[in-house]
N, C-alpha and C positions, 0 to 999 in steps of 0.2 A: 345723661349729659353729653353734649357734643363738644368737639374741639373748638376752643375759643382762641383764634389767632391774635385778637386784640389783647387778651390777658397775657399770652406768652410774650408779646412785644413789650407790654408794660413791665413785666417782671425782668426782662432782659435790660430794659432801660434803667431800672432801679439798680441792677447789678453793675452796669457800666458806670453809673453815677457814683456808686459806692467805691468802685475801683479808682475812679478819677480822684476823689477826695483823699483816698488813702495814699496815692502816689504824690499828690500835692503836699500832704502833710509830711511824707517821708523825705522830701527834698530839704526840709528844715529841721528834721530830727537828727541832730548830730551828736547827742550825748545820751548817756544812760538815763538821765533825768527826763529826757523827752519821752523815752519809752515807758517809763514807770510812773512819773509824777506830773508830766506836762509842765515841768519847772515850777509847779505850784503857783501858776499865774493865770489860771482860767477865770474869766469874769463870771459874775454871778448869773447873769442872764443866759450866757451860753452854757454854763455848767448845769443850770436848771433844765434847759432843753436836753442836754446830754443825759442827765439822770432820768428824765421822763422818757427819753428815747430808748434807753436800755431797760428801764423798769416796765414799760408797757410791752409786755411780752405776748406770746401766743395765747396765754390765758386771758389777757385783757382784750386782745383784738378778736380772737375767735371764741374763746371759752366762755366769756361772760354772756355773749349773745346766745350761745348754745344752751347754757344753763337757764337763761330767761325763757327760751323756747320750751324747755322741758319743765322747769320747776316754778316759773312765775315769780311770785312775791318772795319766796324763800331764796331765790338766787341773788336778790339785791344785796345780801350781806357781803358777797364777794367784792363788788366794786366799792362798797362803803368801807370795808376793811382794808382793801388795797390803798385807798386814799387816806383813811384815818391813821394808818401806820406812820405816815410822815408827820402827822401832828404830834404823836408821841416822840418821834425822832427829833423834831425841832425843840421840844420842851426839855427832853432829858439827856440827849446824846450828842447832837450835832456839834455845838460849839466846844464842849470839853474834849470831845474826841479829836477835833482838829488841833486843839491846844496841846494835846499830848505829844504832837510832833511825830507820831508813828505813821506807818504807811498801811499796814494790814492789821487785822484783829489780833493775830499772834504777836505782832510787834507791840501793840498796846498792852496786851496781857503780860508780856515779859517785862515791859517797862514799868507797869503798875505793880506787879507782884514779884518781879525779879526771880523768875523760875523758868529755866530752859525746858524742864519736863512739861510744864503747863503749855509752853509754846508748841511742843511737838504734838501734844494731844489736840490742841486747838487747830493745828495745821491739818491733822487727819480729818477733822470735822468740816473744815473749809473745803477740802477735796471732795468729801462725801456729799456735801451740800451742792457743790458745783455740778457734780454728775447727776444727782437727783433732779436738779433744776434744768439742766441742759436736755435731758432725754425728752420731756414733753415738747420743748421747743422744736427739736429736730423731727419728732413724730408729727407735729403740726405742719411742718414743711411738706412731708409726704402726703398728708391729707389734702392740703391745698393744691399740690401739684396734680394729684389724681382728679381733683375737681375740675381743673381747667385743661387737663391733658388726659382724657380717658385712656386707660390701658397702661399708664405709667406704673412702674414697679415701686413699692413702698420705699425702697432704699435710694431711689434716684434723688429725691429732694434733699435728704440729709447729706449725701455726698457732695452735691453741687454747692450747698450753702456752706458746708464745712471748708471746702476748698477756698471759697471766696473769703471766708472769715480768716482763715489761717494766713492767706496772702496779705490782707490789709493790716492785720495785727502785727505780722512780721515786718512789714515795711515801715509802719509808722508808730506802733506802740500806742501809748496813751494819748498822744497828741492826735494821731489819726483816729483813734476811737472817739475822742471828744468831738471832733469835727463831724465824723460820720454819724454819730448817734444824735447830735443836735440837728443835723440835716434830716435824719430819718424820723425824728419826732414829728416834725411838721409834715412830712409825707404821710405818716400814719394819721395824724389829726385830720388833714384835708381829705385823705382817702376814705375816711369814714363820714366826715361831716357833709361833703358834697353829695354822695349817694343818699345819705339819710334825708337831706332836705328834698331831693328829687323824689324819693320814694314816699315820703310823707305827703308831698303834693299829689302824687298819684292816689294815695290812700284817701285823702280828703276829697279828691275829685270823684272817687267811686262811691261817695256817700258814707264812708266810715265802716264799710264791711268788706271783708276779704272773700276769696274764693271758697274758704272753708267755714264762713259764717262770721259772727260777731264775737269779740272777746267777752262782751257782757252777757252772752247767752249762757244758760245753765248747762246745756248739752255739750258733749265733746265736739271737737271740730269734725267736719265731714268732708269727704271727697265730692266735689261738685259734679264731676263726670266720671266715666269709667277710667280707672287708673291702674297702671301696672307699675309695681315697685320692685326694684332689684335690691335685695338686702346687701349692705356693704360689709357686714361683719356678723358673727354669730350673736344673736339676740334672743331674749325671752320677752314676748309681747303679751299684753292683756287688753281686754276690751271692757267697756262699761255697760254695754247692751249687746244682745244677740246680733252677730254680724256675719254675713255671708262672705266667705273668702274662697277664691279659686287658687289652690296651690299648684301652679303650673308645672313645677319640677318634681312634684311628689309622686308616690306610687299610684295614687289615684288623683289625676289632674282635675276631676270634677269639683263642684262646689262643696264646701265644708262649712258647717255652722260653728262659729267660735262663740263660746258662752262666757259670761262674766264669772269672775272668781276662779278661772282656770288659766294657768300659765301655758303659753304656746311657744315652744322652742322652734326657731327658724335658723337655718344654716347660712353661712356666707355664700352669696351668689344665687340664692333661691329667689324665684320670682313669684310675686303674689298679685293677683288681679282682684280689684275691688269694684263692685257695681256702683253706679251713680247713687249718691245719698248715703253711702256706707259711713258709719262712724270710723274715725281714724284710730287704729290700735296704737298703743304707745309702749315703749320699753318699760320694764317693771319699776324703775325708779323715777318715772316722769309723772306729772300731774295728769290724771285720767280725764278730767273734764275741765271746762273753762271756769266753772264755779270754784273748784279747789285750786285751780291755777292762780286765781286772783287773790286768794286768802293765804295767810301764813299757815303752816302746818300745825296740827294739834297732836300729832303722833309723838309719843314720849321719846322714842329713840331718835326720831328726826330732829326733835328739839335739842336733845343733847348734842347731836352732830352739829347743829347750827351754832350752838354756844361754843363748841370746840373750834369751828371755823372762825368765829369772831376772835377768839383768843389767838389763834395762829396768825391771822392776817393783821390784827391790831399790833401784835408784839413782834411778829416775824420780820417786819421791815427793818427793825433796829439791829437785826443780826445778819442781814444779807451782805456778804463781803464785797460783791461787785458794786453795790450802792454806796456802802461806807467808804470804799476806796475813792469815790468821787470827791468826798469832802477833804481828802488830803491834797487835792489839786487846788483848793481854795487858799488864798494867802493867809487868812486868819479866821478866828472863830466867828466874828461878826459877819464875814462874807459867807461862811457856812450856814449861819442862821438865815440870812437873806435868801440864799439859794433854796433852802428847804421851803420857805414860805411861797416862793415862786413855783416850786414843784407842786405844792398843794393846789394852787390855782390851775395849773396846766392839767393835772389829773382830774380835778373836779369837772372841768369842761369836757375832757375826752370821754369820760365814762357815761355821759348822757347818750352818746350815739350808739354804742353796742346794746344798751338797754332798749332803745327804740327799735333797732333792727331785729333783736330777738323777739319783740312783740309782733312786729310785722311778719316774721317768719311763722309764727303761730297761726297767722291768718292765711298766708299765701303759700307756705311751703310745709304743710303738715306731713308730707311724705317722709321728712327727716325724722319724725317721731317713730316711723316704722323701720327705717334703714339703720337706726342707731348712730348715724353720723351727724348728730346735731351740731357738732363743732363747725360744720361747713355752712351754717345758716347764713352768715354774712356774705358768703360767696355764691349762694344759690338763690336767695330771696330776690335779688335784682332781676334775674332772668325770669323768675316766677311772676313778677309784677309787671315787667316791661318786656314785650316781645321784640324779636328781630334784632337788628344791629344796635339799636339804642340800649337794649338790655345787656348785650355783650360788652359794650363800651363801659357801662356802669360796673359790670363785673371786673373789667380790666382795671379800673381805678381802684376797686377794693383789693384786687389781687396784688397790686403794687404796694399798698399799705401793709397787707399781710406779710409779704416777703420782707418788707422793711422791719416789721416786728421781729421776725425770726433772726434776721441778720444782726440787728442792733443789740438785742438782749444776749444772743449767743456770743457775740464778740466781746461784750463786757464781761460775761462770765468766764470765757476762756482766758481773757487777758488777766483777770484777777487771780484765777486759780493757777494759771501757769506762772504768774509772778511769785506766788507763794511756793510752788514746787521748786522753782529755780533758786529761790532765796534760802529755803530751809532744807532741801534735799540735795541740791547741787552746789556749785561754787559761786552762784550769783553773778555770772557773767552774761553778756548779751547773747552769746552762743547758747548758754544753758536755757535762757528764756525762750529762745526759738525752738529748742528741742522740746521743752515742756509744752509749748503751744501745740505742736504737732501731736504729741502723745495724748494730751488731754482731749483734744478734738477727735482723735481717732477712737479713743475709748468711748466717748459719748455717742459718736456716730454708730459704732458697733452695737452698743446697748439699745439705741433707738430702733435699729433694724431688727433686733432679736426679741425685744420685749413686747407684750401685747399692748394695744392702744386703749387707754381709758379716757374718760372726759379730761381734756387738757387742764381745765381749772381745778379739778379734783387732784390731779397729779402735782400740779404746782402748789396746791394747798399743803401737800405733804412736805414739800421743800420749805414752805413758810413755817410749818410745824417744827421742822428740824432746826431752823434758825431761831425760832422762839424758845425752843427747849434747851439750846446749847449756849448761844452767844448773848441773847437778850438778858438772861439773869446775871451773867458775869459782867456784862457791860454796865447794867444799872447799878449793881452792887459795887463794882470797881470804881465807878465815877462818884457815887453818892454815899457809900458806906466805908468808912476808913478801916473797919474791923475785918474786912474780907481777907482771907488768907489764901495762899496758893493751893493748899490742899483742899480747902473748901470749894474753891473755883473748879479745881480739877474733878473732884468727885461729883459736883453738881452737873458739870458738862457731861460726864460719863453716864450718869443716871438718866438725864434727859435725852441725850443722844442715843443711848442704847435702846431706850423705849421707842423712840420714833423709828430708828432703823429696823427694829424688830417688826413694827407695824408695817413698814414698807415691804419687808419680805413677805409677810402674810398677805398683804394686798396684792402683790404680784402673783403669789400662789393662787389666790382666789380668782384672779383674772384668767390664769392659765387653766385652772380646773373648772371654771364656770360656776364657782360656789360663792354665794353672798357672804359678806363678812360683817360683823357687828360694827356699830358706829365708832367705837374706840380703836378699831383697827384702821378704818378708812380715814379717820381724822383724830389722832390721839392727843392733840395739844392740850385739851382740857385737863388731862391727867398728867402729862409729862412736864408741862411748864411749872405747875405748883410743886411737883416732885423735885425738879431740878433746883428751884428757888429755895425750898425748905432744906434740901440737902446741903446746899452751899452755905446757908445761914447757920445751920446746926453744927456742921463740921468746923466752920470758921470760929464759932464761939468755943468749941471744944479744943481748938488748936490756936488759941489767942497768942501763945508764945511765938508763933511764926509770923506775926505782924512785923513788917519791916520797920526798922528804926527811923527811917526818914519819911515815913508815910505822910506826915504833915506837910513836908516840902512838896511831895508829889501831888497831894490834893490841892495845894496852893497853885501849882502850875496848871492844873486842870480847870480851876475855877476863877483865877485872877483875871480881871479885865485885860483885854489885849493891849490897851494903851500903857499898861504898867511894864511891858517889855519882858514878860516871863516866857513868851513863846519861843521855843527852840525846836528846830527840825532835827530829828535824830538821824544818825547814820544807820543805814539798814539796807533795804532793797535798792535805794537810790545810790548815787555816788556823791562825791564831794560837792558837785555843783548844785545839789539840792539843799545843801546846808548853807542857807543864805538868809540875810535879813530881807524879809518881803515887805516891810513897812513902806507905805507910800507907793507900792508898785501896782496896787489894785485899783482900777477905776470903778466908780460906782455904777451898778447896773450891769 
């Protein structure tokens, strides 16, 4: 890859626009409610754009296309799950959660179950979830920056983005975050949509076949000409047919015959030369040929892993604190429901484009299957399909959207986690919120620089598994089951959370040691979610004497229609100015 000045300029433009909106919002952010709740007066349409903006993270912008490039049909469950999670959210959680009048998940649990201990446990898991979710975002920044700026150190991207995020969150708080994230959603959408239309036109103009063959062919993709590939990370490769490879940096730089059924380890920075017509080797967890790429897997372990991904993504959205915090900025439950429906439409449209780009990358950028950097597919396929300045300009458009994805999601996560830290661990003043923002951002940046890079979507999938195993069960039971007790909720969260965090630890150890891990370690939701749910139910039934006496009143507040006037905003992270009657303040749309 060569230096792309157009991409650097587009990224700088996105950063400047983000800073401008943050400063603009800061001029009108005069109260604590502006920093934390945006005065609970965000309109549905803008709030839907803001939710989509911070939800469409590096896993959506880069990771989905990378998984489609590697896994084909099996990768489609990620965008389906990321979208379908909001359907469950609108049906079961959105309106009752807004009617609770709380601001954070710990606020809701304390209000529903009247347990300060439960609040502290849930606060710990919000912090853990925030860090697990932030790390792949910041690692994605480093990958994108190395793609458009060869020679960049891995820590450059996280540091630059964290500085920008801290600045605009400190200046404007939730009002700035809402404006910036709504703006960046549309940047991300058009940054993928326009290049996808252009590249699909190029594909159709070429007769429906890429440089590596046709997707409908049974054989694996091939290198059309002599190709030298520099491996970007330590990988283990395999081939589907005997392949001649020149290992240019090995002890014997001459040709070597790679045989099927044998794993070939290649170190970071090593160069491999492939003659014309050579089959493309792939990393061990990728589809070996196009025939298997087009069909869902039949391997038992991979099927269980896919089911676990479905559970994590379908249910994890209900437990993401930075997404749920958005619903507290709606005036009422009806507005929260309307916002969620609009988010479903926006997400469904967006995910069409990374799927198409991942398929095109299989045709035109097969070298990514060798380097192990498949997450860079959307940034490299434009230059592989369109040569010269036109290709660089398309890459620049995509790069602008990629950095918007990093900034918007990371800012929402940092804002929500820092708000919890300042409210539960400090004295809940504006100064404490600013301190928490700096501390959380610094911890995430340090972890991103030190931990090994895995597929971004897989790492984000672990964050969804943690949300699905801790907050989803207690939210569902707390909203819809009057017999839930504080002890049942606490033990359910501990069982589910401990299981996922243990799996995260083993996954990191596997990456460091280069050892493969079983499916229930790389994605444990299929085991941890039922364990958490059953624990919460069984313990609650065994401790029924702990059910609070006014539980019927609390349930009425959660489920009564808004027009009956039961909605009350609780004092908590916000200040007195957030405790107001919002009826009639919300304009439709």
